[in-house]
C-alpha positions in Angstrom: -45.9 208.9 11.4 -44.3 205.9 9.8 -46.9 203.6 11.3 -49.7 205.8 9.9 -48.1 205.7 6.4 -47.8 201.9 6.6 -51.4 201.6 7.6 -52.5 204.0 4.7 -50.6 201.9 2.1 -52.3 198.8 3.4 -55.6 200.2 2.2 -56.5 199.0 -1.3 -58.6 202.1 -2.1 -55.8 204.5 -1.0 -53.1 202.6 -3.0 -55.4 202.5 -6.1 -56.1 206.2 -5.8 -52.4 207.0 -5.1 -51.2 204.9 -8.1 -53.7 206.7 -10.4 -52.7 210.1 -9.2 -49.0 209.3 -9.3 -49.3 208.0 -12.9 -51.0 211.2 -14.0 -48.4 213.2 -12.2 -45.5 211.3 -13.9 -47.1 211.9 -17.4 -47.6 215.6 -16.7 -43.9 215.9 -15.7 -42.2 213.6 -18.2 -44.3 214.3 -21.4 -43.2 218.0 -21.8 -39.5 216.9 -21.4 -39.9 214.5 -24.4 -42.4 216.5 -26.5 -41.2 220.1 -26.4 -43.8 221.7 -28.6 -45.5 224.7 -27.1 -49.0 223.7 -25.9 -50.7 226.6 -27.6 -48.8 226.4 -30.9 -51.2 226.4 -33.9 -50.0 223.7 -36.2 -53.2 223.2 -38.4 -54.8 225.5 -40.8 -58.3 224.4 -39.9 -60.3 223.2 -37.0 -60.9 219.8 -35.3 -58.6 217.6 -37.3 -59.4 214.0 -36.3 -56.9 211.8 -34.4 -54.4 210.0 -36.5 -51.0 210.0 -38.1 -50.4 212.9 -40.5 -47.9 212.4 -43.3 -46.7 215.2 -45.6 -48.3 214.7 -49.1 -45.4 216.7 -50.7 -42.8 214.5 -49.1 -44.7 211.4 -50.0 -44.9 212.4 -53.7 -41.3 213.3 -53.7 -40.1 210.3 -51.6 -36.6 209.1 -52.5 -37.8 205.6 -53.1 -41.2 204.3 -54.2 -42.2 200.7 -53.8 -44.7 198.7 -56.0 -47.3 196.7 -54.1 -50.0 194.8 -55.9 -52.7 194.5 -53.2 -55.9 192.8 -54.1 -58.1 195.0 -51.8 -56.4 198.4 -52.6 -59.0 199.4 -55.3 -61.9 198.2 -53.1 -60.6 200.3 -50.2 -60.0 203.3 -52.4 -63.6 203.1 -53.7 -65.0 202.5 -50.2 -63.3 205.6 -48.8 -64.9 207.9 -51.5 -68.2 206.0 -52.0 -69.7 205.0 -48.6 -72.8 202.9 -48.2 -74.9 206.0 -47.3 -73.7 207.7 -50.5 -74.8 204.7 -52.6 -78.2 204.8 -51.0 -78.5 208.6 -51.6 -77.4 208.3 -55.2 -80.1 205.7 -55.7 -82.7 207.9 -54.2 -81.6 210.8 -56.5 -81.8 208.6 -59.6 -85.2 207.3 -58.7 -86.4 210.9 -58.1 -85.0 211.8 -61.5 -87.1 209.2 -63.2 -84.9 206.1 -63.4 -86.8 202.9 -62.5 -85.7 201.5 -59.1 -85.5 198.0 -60.5 -82.8 199.1 -62.9 -80.6 200.5 -60.1 -78.2 198.3 -58.2 -76.4 200.2 -55.5 -74.0 197.4 -54.8 -72.8 197.3 -58.4 -70.2 200.1 -58.4 -69.5 200.2 -62.1 -73.2 200.2 -63.1 -74.2 202.7 -60.4 -71.4 205.1 -61.5 -72.3 204.8 -65.1 -76.0 205.6 -64.4 -75.0 208.5 -62.3 -72.6 209.9 -64.9 -75.2 209.6 -67.6 -78.1 211.2 -65.6 -76.8 213.5 -62.9 -77.1 217.2 -63.5 -76.3 219.6 -60.7 -78.6 222.2 -62.2 -81.6 219.8 -62.4 -84.4 220.6 -59.9 -85.6 217.5 -58.2 -88.9 217.7 -56.4 -88.5 217.9 -52.6 -84.8 218.5 -52.8 -83.5 221.0 -50.3 -80.5 223.3 -50.9 -78.4 221.5 -48.3 -79.2 218.1 -49.9 -78.4 219.5 -53.4 -75.0 220.6 -52.1 -74.4 217.1 -50.7 -74.9 215.5 -54.1 -72.5 218.0 -55.6 -69.9 217.0 -53.1 -70.5 213.3 -53.8 -70.2 213.9 -57.5 -66.9 215.7 -57.1 -65.6 212.9 -54.8 -66.4 210.0 -57.2 -65.0 211.7 -60.3 -62.6 209.2 -62.0 -63.1 206.7 -59.2 -62.8 203.6 -61.4 -59.8 204.9 -63.3 -56.8 202.7 -63.2 -54.4 205.3 -64.6 -51.9 207.1 -62.3 -51.9 210.7 -61.3 -49.8 213.0 -63.5 -47.4 215.4 -61.9 -46.8 218.6 -63.8 -44.4 221.5 -63.4 -44.0 224.8 -65.1 -41.4 225.1 -67.9 -38.8 227.7 -66.9 -38.8 229.3 -70.3 -42.4 229.3 -71.4 -44.2 228.8 -68.1 -46.4 226.1 -69.6 -47.2 223.0 -67.7 -45.2 219.9 -68.6 -45.3 216.4 -67.3 -42.7 215.7 -64.6 -43.8 212.3 -63.5 -46.6 209.9 -62.8 -47.8 208.5 -59.5 -49.2 205.0 -60.2 -51.9 203.5 -58.1 -49.5 200.7 -57.1 -46.9 203.1 -55.8 -46.2 203.1 -52.1 -43.7 204.8 -49.8 -42.3 203.7 -46.5 -43.5 206.1 -43.7 -40.1 205.8 -42.0 -38.5 207.4 -45.0 -40.8 210.4 -45.0 -39.1 213.3 -43.2 -42.3 215.1 -42.0 -44.7 212.8 -40.0 -46.8 214.1 -37.1 -48.7 211.8 -34.7 -51.8 213.5 -33.3 -53.4 210.9 -31.0 -56.2 213.3 -30.1 -56.3 215.4 -33.2 -56.5 219.2 -33.0 -58.8 221.6 -31.4 -60.8 224.5 -32.8 -57.7 226.6 -33.1 -55.7 223.9 -34.9 -53.5 223.0 -31.8 -52.4 219.5 -30.8 -55.0 218.4 -28.2 -52.8 215.8 -26.4 -50.0 218.3 -25.8 -52.5 220.9 -24.8 -54.3 218.5 -22.5 -51.2 217.3 -20.6 -50.0 220.9 -20.1 -53.5 221.9 -19.1 -53.7 219.1 -16.5 -50.4 220.2 -15.1 -51.6 223.8 -14.8 -54.9 222.7 -13.2 -53.0 220.6 -10.7 -50.8 223.6 -9.9 -53.9 225.7 -9.3 -55.4 222.9 -7.1 -52.2 222.6 -5.1 -51.8 226.4 -4.5 -55.5 226.8 -3.7 -55.5 223.8 -1.5 -52.5 225.0 0.5 -54.1 228.5 1.0 -57.6 227.1 1.9 -56.2 224.5 4.2 -53.9 226.9 6.0 -56.6 229.5 6.5 -59.2 226.9 7.6 -56.7 225.1 9.9 -55.5 228.3 11.6 -59.0 229.7 12.2 -60.4 226.3 13.2 -57.6 225.7 15.8 -58.0 229.2 17.3 -61.8 229.0 17.4 -61.9 225.5 18.8 -59.2 225.9 21.5 -59.3 229.5 22.6 -63.1 229.9 22.5 -64.8 232.9 23.9 -64.8 236.1 21.9 -62.2 234.7 19.4 -64.5 231.8 18.7 -67.6 234.1 18.3 -65.7 236.3 15.8 -64.4 233.4 13.8 -67.8 231.6 13.8 -69.4 234.9 12.7 -67.0 235.2 9.8 -67.5 231.6 8.7 -71.2 231.9 8.9 -71.0 235.1 6.8 -69.1 233.1 4.1 -71.4 230.2 4.4 -74.5 232.3 3.6 -73.0 233.3 0.2 -72.3 230.2 -2.0 -68.6 229.8 -2.6 -69.0 229.6 -6.4 -71.1 232.8 -6.5 -68.4 234.6 -4.4 -65.7 233.2 -6.7 -67.5 234.4 -9.8 -67.9 237.9 -8.4 -64.3 238.2 -7.4 -63.0 236.8 -10.6 -65.2 239.1 -12.7 -64.0 242.1 -10.7 -60.3 241.3 -11.3 -60.6 241.6 -15.1 -59.1 239.4 -17.8 -55.6 240.9 -17.7 -55.0 240.2 -14.0 -56.4 236.6 -14.0 -53.3 234.5 -14.0 -53.2 230.9 -12.8 -51.7 231.8 -9.4 -54.2 234.7 -9.0 -57.1 232.3 -9.7 -55.7 229.8 -7.3 -55.4 232.4 -4.6 -59.0 233.5 -5.1 -60.2 229.9 -4.9 -58.2 229.4 -1.7 -59.5 232.5 -0.1 -63.1 231.5 -0.8 -63.1 227.7 -0.1 -61.6 227.5 3.4 -64.9 227.7 5.3 -65.9 224.1 5.6 -62.3 223.2 6.6 -62.4 225.8 9.4 -65.8 224.5 10.7 -64.7 220.9 10.6 -61.3 221.6 12.3 -63.1 223.6 15.0 -65.4 220.7 15.8 -62.5 218.3 16.0 -60.5 220.7 18.4 -63.5 221.2 20.7 -63.7 217.5 21.2 -59.9 217.4 22.1 -59.3 220.6 24.2 -60.5 219.0 27.5 -58.6 215.7 27.1 -56.2 214.7 29.9 -53.0 215.3 28.0 -54.1 218.8 27.0 -55.1 219.6 30.6 -51.7 218.3 31.8 -50.0 220.5 29.3 -52.0 223.5 30.6 -51.0 222.7 34.2 -47.3 222.5 33.0 -47.6 226.2 32.0 -47.1 225.7 28.3 -48.3 228.5 26.0 -51.3 228.3 23.7 -49.2 228.0 20.5 -47.2 225.1 22.1 -50.4 223.3 23.2 -52.1 223.7 19.8 -49.0 222.6 17.9 -47.8 219.7 20.1 -50.9 218.4 21.9 -53.8 219.0 19.5 -52.5 219.3 15.9 -50.9 215.8 15.8 -54.3 214.2 16.8 -56.0 215.9 13.8 -53.1 215.6 11.3 -54.8 212.7 9.4 -58.0 214.7 9.1 -56.0 217.8 7.9 -54.3 215.7 5.2 -57.7 214.4 4.0 -59.1 218.0 4.0 -56.0 219.1 2.0 -56.6 216.4 -0.6 -60.2 217.3 -0.8 -59.4 221.0 -1.2 -57.1 220.2 -4.2 -59.9 218.3 -5.8 -62.5 221.0 -5.1 -60.1 223.7 -6.4 -59.7 221.9 -9.7 -63.4 221.6 -10.2 -63.9 225.2 -9.2 -61.3 226.4 -11.8 -63.1 224.3 -14.4 -66.4 225.9 -13.5 -64.9 229.4 -13.7 -63.2 228.8 -17.0 -66.4 227.3 -18.6 -68.1 230.6 -17.7 -65.2 232.5 -19.2 -63.8 233.8 -15.9 -60.8 231.5 -15.6 -57.1 232.3 -16.2 -55.9 234.4 -19.2 -56.4 232.4 -22.4 -53.1 233.7 -23.9 -50.8 232.3 -21.2 -51.3 228.7 -20.5 -54.2 226.3 -21.0 -56.2 224.7 -18.2 -58.8 221.9 -18.3 -61.6 224.4 -17.8 -60.3 226.6 -20.6 -60.2 223.6 -23.0 -63.9 222.8 -22.1 -64.7 226.5 -22.6 -63.2 226.5 -26.1 -64.9 223.2 -27.0 -68.3 224.6 -26.0 -67.9 227.9 -27.8 -66.9 226.2 -31.0 -69.7 223.6 -30.6 -67.5 220.5 -30.6 -70.2 218.5 -28.9 -72.7 219.4 -31.6 -70.2 218.7 -34.4 -69.4 215.3 -32.7 -65.8 216.2 -32.4 -65.4 214.1 -29.3 -61.6 214.5 -29.0 -61.9 218.2 -28.2 -63.9 217.7 -25.0 -64.2 214.0 -24.0 -60.5 213.6 -23.0 -60.8 216.7 -20.8 -63.8 215.3 -19.0 -62.0 212.0 -18.5 -58.9 213.7 -17.1 -60.9 215.8 -14.7 -62.9 212.7 -13.6 -59.7 210.7 -13.2 -58.0 213.3 -11.0 -61.0 213.8 -8.8 -61.7 210.0 -8.7 -58.1 209.2 -7.6 -58.2 211.8 -4.9 -61.6 210.7 -3.6 -60.2 207.1 -3.5 -57.3 208.3 -1.4 -59.6 210.2 1.0 -61.9 207.1 1.3 -58.9 204.9 2.0 -57.5 207.3 4.6 -60.9 207.6 6.3 -61.1 203.8 6.6 -57.6 203.7 8.2 -58.0 206.6 10.6 -61.7 206.7 11.4 -62.4 204.2 14.3 -66.0 203.9 13.2 -65.0 202.6 9.8 -61.9 200.6 10.8 -62.2 196.9 10.3 
């Protein structure tokens, strides 16, 4: 066993795959210990907040200390954030359509462009060829650029306790800055929020952990069933072999995913927990393991050491466990790894169809993809809601396939260097 492990870790592909998988496993275990937020906690009143650092506006305005910074590019950045290049072009098109000569419009001259816009733009004016959606776009632009070139600060007002009238409480100058380390409420959202306003990163890591748990449980069940039936069919033969082959052929005729869909649908939403889904996957994905193990055992059952064990009067369980199983142990390990990978993909397929685990319990990678598809994240170009999930699934399966390839090169004589 130690020699086999040493040989496996000399394979570059196995080591690479193992390192990737171990790194993901460490993140899945350690991250929830550091970040203790519930994965399905709704923190945003809105959908698909972009990735970034979110600072409380209230705390920023009421920061204990403000600092004055005279930055040359501050005004330019402020203008660029509210008046993008496509907005300038669109404003020029509207002005031309409204009758202003194109030669008199300079989209690069901010002051001149805004002056012409302020003097001519009328939201009620009907411009030929203007659609309703385009008209609303210009209204949003007009609201955004209001007071854009003003150098005055923003006035803070509060209600007077006696009259209820607004009175000036302070002014926030354009040169006022705060130190983010002095703001009590700051939240880092590296992957933004999803359609429900939940932290995608926290949800993703928890979902990866649940999907790995499902893969592990399903892999154990499928491997145990396939290994047991394959050993019995391959060694005992006769009627036992005929019955097992008949059962495996019966399961082979029906595609595994179709059978999985039918069983999951029949269970109902309330009974579909992660463990239940894992058990269903394990009970439907053992067939190819049983067939492969049977083929391996058939090639071993007439070996000299097996015949010698028969002549010694050892029982069938003793022969299978001591004389056959060790010779296919490496193959069983590879089959187990492949079963885990297949189970994760099967759960993702089920969840995308809406037949995965309960959505109110814990997230899974498949459920996250299902939510992203339902709320059209791919059409809205909200990549953070689905791309990290795809990358995580790809990394898990890729690392496992690398480990399988490395083990195959070590233990398969035909591929051994």
